[in-house]
C-alpha positions as CSV (number, residue, x, y, z in Angstrom):
1,M,33.6,-58.2,47.2
2,V,31.0,-56.1,49.1
3,K,33.6,-53.2,49.5
4,S,34.3,-53.2,45.8
5,L,30.7,-53.2,44.7
6,S,30.1,-50.4,47.3
7,L,33.0,-48.3,45.7
8,L,31.7,-49.1,42.4
9,I,28.3,-47.8,43.4
10,T,29.8,-44.6,45.0
11,L,31.9,-43.8,41.9
12,T,28.9,-44.2,39.4
13,V,26.8,-41.8,41.4
14,R,29.3,-39.4,41.8
15,K,29.8,-39.6,38.1
16,M,26.3,-39.4,37.3
17,S,25.8,-36.4,39.6
18,S,28.4,-34.4,37.8
19,T,27.2,-31.8,34.7
20,I,28.6,-32.8,31.4
21,T,29.2,-31.2,28.0
22,A,30.0,-31.7,24.6
23,V,29.6,-30.5,21.0
24,A,26.7,-32.6,19.6
25,T,27.6,-31.8,16.0
26,A,30.1,-33.4,13.8
27,S,33.5,-31.4,13.2
28,G,33.9,-29.3,10.2
29,V,32.3,-26.2,8.3
30,S,28.4,-26.1,8.7
31,S,25.7,-23.6,9.2
32,I,25.0,-24.5,12.9
33,S,26.9,-26.4,15.7
34,I,25.4,-27.5,19.0
35,I,26.8,-27.7,22.4
36,R,25.0,-29.8,24.5
37,V,25.1,-29.6,28.5
38,S,23.3,-32.0,30.8
39,G,23.2,-32.1,34.8
40,D,22.3,-30.2,38.0
41,Q,24.2,-27.4,37.1
42,A,23.3,-26.9,33.3
43,L,20.7,-24.1,33.8
44,A,23.0,-22.2,36.2
45,I,25.8,-22.5,33.7
46,A,23.4,-21.3,30.9
47,Y,22.5,-18.2,32.9
48,K,26.3,-17.3,33.3
49,I,27.0,-17.7,29.7
50,T,24.0,-15.9,28.6
51,Q,23.6,-13.3,31.4
52,K,19.9,-13.4,31.2
53,E,17.5,-13.2,34.2
54,L,15.1,-15.9,32.8
55,I,15.3,-19.0,30.7
56,E,12.2,-20.8,30.3
57,P,11.8,-24.6,29.5
58,R,11.1,-25.4,25.9
59,I,11.1,-21.9,24.6
60,V,13.3,-20.8,22.1
61,H,15.6,-17.8,23.4
62,L,17.9,-15.7,21.0
63,S,20.8,-14.5,23.4
64,S,24.4,-13.2,23.3
65,L,26.7,-15.5,24.7
66,Y,29.8,-14.6,26.8
67,N,32.9,-16.3,27.9
68,K,34.5,-16.4,31.3
69,D,36.0,-13.0,30.7
70,N,32.8,-11.5,29.9
71,Q,33.8,-11.2,26.0
72,L,31.0,-11.6,23.4
73,I,31.3,-15.2,21.7
74,D,28.4,-15.2,19.4
75,Q,24.6,-14.4,19.4
76,A,22.8,-17.9,19.4
77,I,19.6,-20.0,20.1
78,V,19.4,-21.2,23.7
79,L,17.0,-24.1,24.6
80,Y,16.3,-25.5,27.9
81,F,14.8,-28.9,28.7
82,K,13.7,-29.4,32.3
83,N,14.2,-32.7,34.0
84,P,12.6,-35.2,33.7
85,K,11.2,-34.2,30.4
86,S,14.6,-34.4,28.5
87,F,16.7,-37.0,26.7
88,T,18.8,-37.7,29.6
89,G,16.1,-37.2,32.2
90,E,18.3,-34.3,33.6
91,D,18.3,-30.7,33.0
92,I,19.6,-30.1,29.5
93,V,20.8,-26.8,27.8
94,E,21.8,-26.7,24.2
95,F,23.5,-23.7,22.8
96,Q,22.7,-23.5,18.8
97,C,25.6,-21.1,17.4
98,H,27.0,-20.3,14.2
99,G,28.7,-23.2,12.5
100,G,32.5,-23.9,12.5
101,M,34.6,-25.4,15.4
102,I,36.1,-22.0,16.4
103,V,32.7,-20.6,18.1
104,A,31.6,-24.1,19.2
105,Q,34.9,-24.8,20.9
106,E,34.9,-21.5,22.8
107,I,31.4,-22.1,23.9
108,L,32.5,-25.6,25.0
109,E,35.3,-24.2,26.8
110,T,33.1,-21.5,28.7
111,T,30.8,-24.4,29.9
112,L,33.9,-26.0,31.2
113,A,35.2,-23.2,33.0
114,H,31.7,-22.8,34.7
115,G,32.0,-26.2,36.1
116,A,30.9,-28.7,33.7
117,R,33.1,-31.7,32.5
118,L,33.6,-33.0,29.3
119,A,31.3,-35.9,28.5
120,E,32.8,-39.4,27.5
121,P,31.6,-40.9,24.3
122,G,28.0,-41.9,24.4
123,E,27.6,-40.7,28.0
124,F,24.4,-38.6,27.2
125,S,22.8,-41.8,25.9
126,K,24.1,-43.6,28.9
127,R,22.5,-41.2,31.2
128,A,19.1,-41.6,29.2
129,F,19.4,-45.4,29.7
130,L,20.4,-45.1,33.6
131,N,17.6,-42.8,34.2
132,G,15.1,-45.1,32.4
133,K,14.4,-42.8,29.5
134,I,15.4,-45.5,27.0
135,D,16.3,-49.1,27.2
136,L,19.4,-50.8,25.5
137,T,17.6,-51.4,22.3
138,K,16.6,-48.0,21.9
139,A,20.3,-47.1,22.7
140,E,21.6,-49.3,20.2
141,A,19.1,-48.1,17.5
142,I,20.3,-44.5,18.0
143,A,23.9,-45.3,17.6
144,K,23.3,-47.5,14.5
145,L,20.9,-44.7,12.9
146,I,23.9,-42.4,12.8
147,E,25.7,-45.1,10.8
148,A,23.0,-46.3,8.8
149,K,23.8,-46.9,5.0
150,S,20.5,-47.0,3.5
151,V,16.9,-45.5,3.6
152,D,15.6,-49.1,4.6
153,A,17.9,-49.2,7.6
154,A,16.5,-45.9,9.0
155,K,13.1,-47.4,8.9
156,I,14.3,-50.6,10.7
157,L,16.1,-48.6,13.2
158,A,13.0,-46.1,13.6
159,K,10.8,-49.1,14.4
160,Q,13.4,-50.2,17.0
161,L,13.6,-46.8,18.5
162,K,9.6,-47.0,18.6
163,G,9.9,-50.3,20.6
164,D,9.2,-53.2,18.0
165,L,12.3,-55.2,19.5
166,K,11.4,-54.5,23.2
167,H,7.8,-55.7,22.3
168,F,9.0,-59.1,21.2
169,I,11.3,-59.4,24.1
170,D,8.5,-58.5,26.6
171,E,6.1,-60.7,25.0
172,S,8.5,-63.6,24.7
173,R,9.8,-63.2,28.3
174,E,6.2,-63.2,29.5
175,A,5.4,-66.6,27.8
176,M,8.7,-68.0,29.4
177,L,7.9,-66.7,33.0
178,R,4.2,-68.3,32.5
179,A,6.1,-71.6,31.7
180,T,8.2,-71.2,34.7
181,A,5.3,-70.5,36.8
182,Y,3.4,-73.5,35.9
183,S,6.5,-75.7,36.5
184,E,7.1,-74.2,40.0
185,V,3.5,-75.0,41.0
186,M,3.7,-78.6,39.7
187,I,7.0,-79.2,41.6
188,D,5.1,-78.2,44.8
189,Y,2.5,-80.8,43.7
190,A,5.0,-83.5,42.7
191,E,2.8,-86.5,43.4
192,E,0.5,-85.3,40.9
193,D,0.8,-85.3,37.0
194,M,1.1,-82.2,35.0
195,P,-2.2,-81.9,33.1
196,E,-1.6,-82.8,29.4
197,D,-3.0,-79.5,27.9
198,I,-0.6,-77.5,30.0
199,L,2.3,-79.6,28.8
200,H,1.4,-79.3,25.1
201,N,0.7,-75.6,25.6
202,I,4.4,-75.0,27.0
203,V,6.0,-77.1,24.3
204,T,4.1,-75.4,21.5
205,Q,4.9,-72.1,22.9
206,L,8.5,-73.0,23.2
207,D,8.6,-74.4,19.8
208,S,7.1,-71.3,18.2
209,L,9.7,-69.1,20.1
210,T,12.4,-71.1,18.8
211,E,11.3,-70.9,15.3
212,K,10.7,-67.2,15.6
213,I,14.1,-66.8,16.9
214,E,15.8,-68.6,14.1
215,K,13.9,-66.5,11.4
216,I,15.0,-63.3,13.2
217,V,18.6,-64.5,13.4
218,D,18.6,-65.5,9.5
219,A,17.0,-62.1,8.5
220,S,19.5,-60.1,10.6
221,H,22.4,-61.8,8.8
222,R,20.9,-61.3,5.5
223,R,20.0,-57.6,6.2
224,K,22.9,-56.7,8.2
225,G,24.4,-55.0,5.0
226,L,21.5,-52.2,5.3
227,I,23.0,-50.8,8.3
228,E,26.8,-51.5,7.7
229,G,26.6,-51.3,4.0
230,F,26.6,-54.4,1.7
231,R,30.0,-55.6,0.7
232,V,30.2,-56.4,-3.1
233,A,33.0,-58.3,-4.4
234,I,33.8,-58.3,-8.2
235,I,35.6,-61.4,-9.1
236,G,37.0,-63.0,-12.4
237,K,40.2,-64.1,-14.1
238,P,42.7,-61.4,-15.1
239,N,41.7,-58.9,-17.6
240,V,37.9,-59.5,-17.9
241,G,37.1,-55.8,-16.9
242,K,36.6,-55.8,-13.1
243,S,38.7,-52.4,-12.7
244,S,36.6,-51.0,-15.7
245,L,33.5,-52.1,-13.9
246,L,34.5,-50.5,-10.7
247,N,35.6,-47.1,-12.3
248,A,32.2,-47.2,-14.4
249,L,30.2,-47.6,-11.0
250,L,32.1,-45.1,-9.3
251,S,32.1,-42.5,-12.3
252,Y,35.9,-41.8,-12.2
253,E,39.1,-43.6,-12.7
254,R,39.8,-45.1,-9.4
255,A,41.8,-48.3,-10.7
256,I,44.2,-48.7,-13.0
257,V,43.1,-50.3,-16.5
258,S,45.4,-51.8,-18.9
259,E,45.5,-54.6,-21.3
260,I,48.4,-56.3,-19.2
261,A,46.9,-59.2,-17.1
262,G,47.5,-59.0,-13.5
263,T,47.5,-55.2,-13.4
264,T,45.4,-55.2,-10.2
265,R,47.5,-57.2,-7.6
266,D,45.6,-56.0,-4.3
267,T,41.9,-55.4,-3.4
268,I,40.7,-51.9,-3.8
269,E,37.6,-50.7,-1.7
270,E,35.4,-48.0,-2.3
271,Q,31.8,-46.9,-1.5
272,V,29.1,-45.8,-3.9
273,R,25.4,-45.3,-4.0
274,I,23.0,-47.7,-5.6
275,G,19.3,-46.3,-5.3
276,S,18.7,-45.4,-1.7
277,H,21.8,-47.7,-0.5
278,I,25.4,-47.1,0.0
279,I,27.5,-50.0,-0.8
280,R,31.1,-51.1,-0.4
281,L,32.6,-52.0,-3.8
282,I,35.7,-54.5,-3.7
283,D,37.6,-54.8,-6.8
284,T,39.9,-58.0,-6.5
285,A,42.9,-59.1,-8.0
286,G,42.5,-61.7,-11.0
287,I,42.0,-65.1,-9.8
288,R,44.4,-67.4,-11.5
289,E,47.7,-69.4,-10.8
290,A,50.0,-66.5,-9.8
291,N,53.3,-66.0,-11.3
292,D,55.3,-64.3,-8.4
293,S,54.7,-63.8,-4.7
294,I,53.0,-60.6,-4.8
295,E,50.6,-61.7,-7.2
296,K,49.8,-64.7,-5.0
297,I,49.1,-62.5,-2.0
298,G,46.7,-60.6,-4.2
299,V,45.0,-63.7,-5.3
300,E,44.8,-65.0,-1.6
301,R,43.1,-61.7,-0.7
302,S,40.7,-61.9,-3.7
303,L,39.4,-65.4,-2.4
304,A,39.2,-63.9,1.1
305,S,37.1,-61.2,-0.2
306,I,34.5,-63.8,-1.7
307,H,34.1,-65.3,1.9
308,E,33.7,-61.6,3.5
309,A,31.2,-60.0,0.7
310,D,27.5,-60.0,1.0
311,I,27.0,-60.1,-2.9
312,I,29.5,-61.5,-5.5
313,I,29.7,-60.2,-9.2
314,A,31.6,-62.5,-11.1
315,L,32.6,-61.3,-14.4
316,F,33.6,-63.3,-17.6
317,D,35.2,-61.9,-20.8
318,G,32.6,-62.3,-23.7
319,S,35.3,-61.6,-26.3
320,S,37.7,-64.4,-25.3
321,I,37.3,-68.2,-25.6
322,F,36.3,-70.0,-22.4
323,D,39.4,-71.5,-20.7
324,S,40.5,-73.3,-17.5
325,E,40.7,-70.0,-15.4
326,D,37.1,-69.3,-16.3
327,S,36.4,-72.9,-15.3
328,K,38.1,-72.2,-12.1
329,I,35.7,-69.1,-11.3
330,I,32.9,-71.4,-12.0
331,E,34.2,-73.9,-9.3
332,I,34.5,-71.0,-6.9
333,L,30.9,-70.1,-7.5
334,E,29.4,-73.3,-7.1
335,E,31.2,-73.6,-3.5
336,V,29.5,-70.4,-2.6
337,K,26.8,-70.7,0.1
338,D,24.3,-68.1,1.5
339,K,25.5,-65.4,-0.8
340,H,23.9,-63.5,-3.6
341,L,25.6,-64.2,-7.0
342,I,25.4,-62.1,-10.0
343,V,27.1,-63.4,-13.2
344,V,28.0,-61.1,-15.9
345,L,29.3,-61.8,-19.3
346,N,31.3,-58.3,-20.1
347,K,32.5,-56.8,-23.1
348,A,29.4,-57.1,-25.1
349,D,30.5,-54.2,-27.3
350,L,33.1,-56.7,-28.9
351,E,32.8,-59.8,-31.0
352,R,31.7,-62.6,-28.9
353,E,33.9,-65.6,-28.6
354,F,32.8,-67.1,-25.1
355,F,30.6,-69.9,-24.9
356,L,27.4,-68.6,-23.1
357,E,26.1,-72.1,-22.2
358,K,29.0,-72.5,-19.9
359,I,27.4,-70.0,-17.6
360,E,23.6,-70.4,-18.5
361,K,22.7,-71.9,-15.3
362,F,23.5,-68.6,-13.4
363,N,21.2,-66.5,-15.7
364,P,24.0,-64.2,-16.6
365,L,23.7,-60.5,-17.5
366,V,25.2,-59.4,-20.9
367,L,26.6,-56.0,-20.8
368,S,29.7,-53.7,-21.5
369,A,31.2,-52.3,-18.3
370,K,32.7,-49.5,-20.7
371,H,29.6,-48.7,-22.4
372,D,26.3,-49.7,-20.9
373,F,25.8,-51.3,-17.5
374,K,22.4,-50.1,-16.5
375,I,21.1,-53.7,-16.3
376,L,23.5,-54.3,-13.5
377,I,22.8,-51.2,-11.6
378,K,19.0,-52.1,-11.9
379,T,19.5,-55.7,-10.8
380,L,21.6,-54.7,-7.8
381,Q,19.1,-52.0,-6.7
382,E,16.2,-54.6,-6.8
383,L,18.2,-57.0,-4.9
384,F,18.9,-54.4,-2.2
385,D,15.4,-53.2,-2.2
386,G,14.0,-56.8,-1.9
387,I,16.3,-57.4,1.4
388,G,15.3,-54.1,2.7
389,Q,11.4,-54.7,2.4
390,E,11.5,-58.1,4.4
391,E,9.0,-57.8,7.2
392,E,10.8,-60.0,9.6
393,L,12.2,-58.3,13.0
394,M,15.7,-57.3,12.8
395,L,18.7,-57.6,15.3
396,I,21.3,-54.9,15.0
397,S,24.2,-55.7,16.9
398,T,26.4,-58.9,17.4
399,R,25.5,-58.6,21.2
400,Q,21.6,-58.9,20.2
401,I,22.3,-61.9,17.9
402,E,24.4,-63.7,20.6
403,A,21.7,-63.0,23.3
404,V,18.9,-64.6,21.2
405,L,20.9,-67.5,20.3
406,K,21.8,-68.0,23.9
407,T,18.1,-67.9,24.8
408,K,17.2,-70.7,21.9
409,E,20.0,-72.9,23.3
410,A,18.7,-72.7,26.9
411,I,15.2,-73.3,25.5
412,L,16.5,-76.4,23.8
413,E,18.1,-77.5,26.9
414,A,14.8,-76.9,28.9
415,K,12.5,-79.0,26.8
416,R,14.4,-82.5,27.2
417,P,13.9,-82.4,31.1
418,L,10.3,-81.0,30.6
419,L,9.2,-83.9,28.5
420,E,10.9,-86.3,30.8
421,G,9.1,-84.7,34.0
422,E,12.4,-83.1,35.5
423,L,10.7,-79.9,36.2
424,E,13.5,-78.6,38.5
425,F,16.0,-78.8,35.6
426,F,13.3,-77.5,33.3
427,S,12.8,-74.2,35.2
428,Y,16.6,-73.9,35.6
429,H,17.3,-73.6,31.9
430,L,14.3,-71.7,31.2
431,Q,15.6,-69.0,33.9
432,E,18.6,-69.0,31.7
433,A,16.9,-68.2,28.6
434,I,14.6,-65.5,30.3
435,T,18.0,-64.0,31.7
436,A,19.5,-64.2,28.0
437,L,16.7,-62.5,26.4
438,G,16.2,-59.9,29.0
439,S,19.7,-58.8,28.5
440,I,19.0,-57.2,25.3
441,S,16.9,-54.6,26.9
442,K,17.4,-54.6,30.5
443,P,20.2,-53.2,32.7
444,Y,23.7,-55.3,33.1
445,D,25.0,-55.9,36.4
446,S,28.3,-54.5,35.5
447,E,29.3,-50.8,35.0
448,E,32.1,-51.9,32.7
449,I,30.1,-53.6,30.2
450,L,27.8,-50.3,29.9
451,D,30.9,-48.2,29.6
452,K,32.2,-50.6,26.7
453,M,28.7,-50.4,24.9
454,F,28.0,-46.7,25.3
455,G,31.8,-46.0,24.5
456,E,31.1,-47.0,20.9
457,F,28.8,-43.9,20.5
458,C,30.0,-40.8,19.1
459,L,30.9,-37.5,21.4
460,G,27.7,-35.4,22.4
461,K,25.2,-38.4,21.9
């Protein structure tokens, strides 16, 4: 075990001591591409490529760049950030060249030829973490900021980069450490009773922290669509205008529209921007008793989409008489829990045959998907904006949510022995809570876990 740990440490140190390089901008045509180099040899490599005699830190240098055969590659901006005042805490050099992958790739290959190695996904951020420049909360915020699907998500992640989540963790951890300290003191003086005010204060603090965790987890589940993109499922019986609504919201003919019931036999998923939010619209197959095996699969996928969606838009046909298939849709809506429902009476441009009172309890919107659906867009935008403006702290990954839930469970486990005077068990469970909460921002013991987490980052980050 000791030998394995020693080998792991040796490999990690060796890996960290190498100089890494990567293209930090997305592939494709652009005005600028950035190649980033980090490590002890970054400046030496920059001197070889630029053939300059002096590259000063934090000064913009316009320089010609040459490959290993001394051939001109490009004229580019060169920036040098001296350790420890850089993102990774190491020497960093950035080459900002003309866009396009040909020039960027040649510069990258030149850095490799001069001794750098290709960075692994997320290795720049991982080095920043291991060198104490960022903690795990900031590292995850960086990764999610790249994927953010709304302006509100960017604001939430900016707060986490600023340290809001870390502040909550540090504050909560400090409170639990104080409670543990009181407990350890009283264990040493077991013949004396714990003062009632101390016991009361500890219980109050733990109850307050448990309540805070529950609120944070609930808010995080509600708001995850801000980062990942809200999933909006359009459901209804066949031929109520689901595909017409999808096409209207997308502003192009994505789904086939016909008078034949059951035309859509599978779910169709597309992204669209509503206000400052990018959402994922899901057009589903009409829900009814299927006539064949293929349609049956489509209906099953429609029902699955309801469970996976954050928001459900249920369409009813205003030009048709209410029937058993409409009744089935209502039954489904009544069973839906913890999701936002928007009920729409479609085809307002046609003569109404539908009994509006059948869906009045859902406060339906009356509109025409083909002609005027502004009220639906306004409703969706207000809904998304309302979710984004909540003030509660947000956890941005499954890992963070699992950690605080484990913290809550450990706190609840600790309360019972505390109230019964079994302070050794109380301290044990509270230490579990402290460890679980601290794992959100503190280093893991396992290099493998760190590799997995930072491996989800993009190259060059």
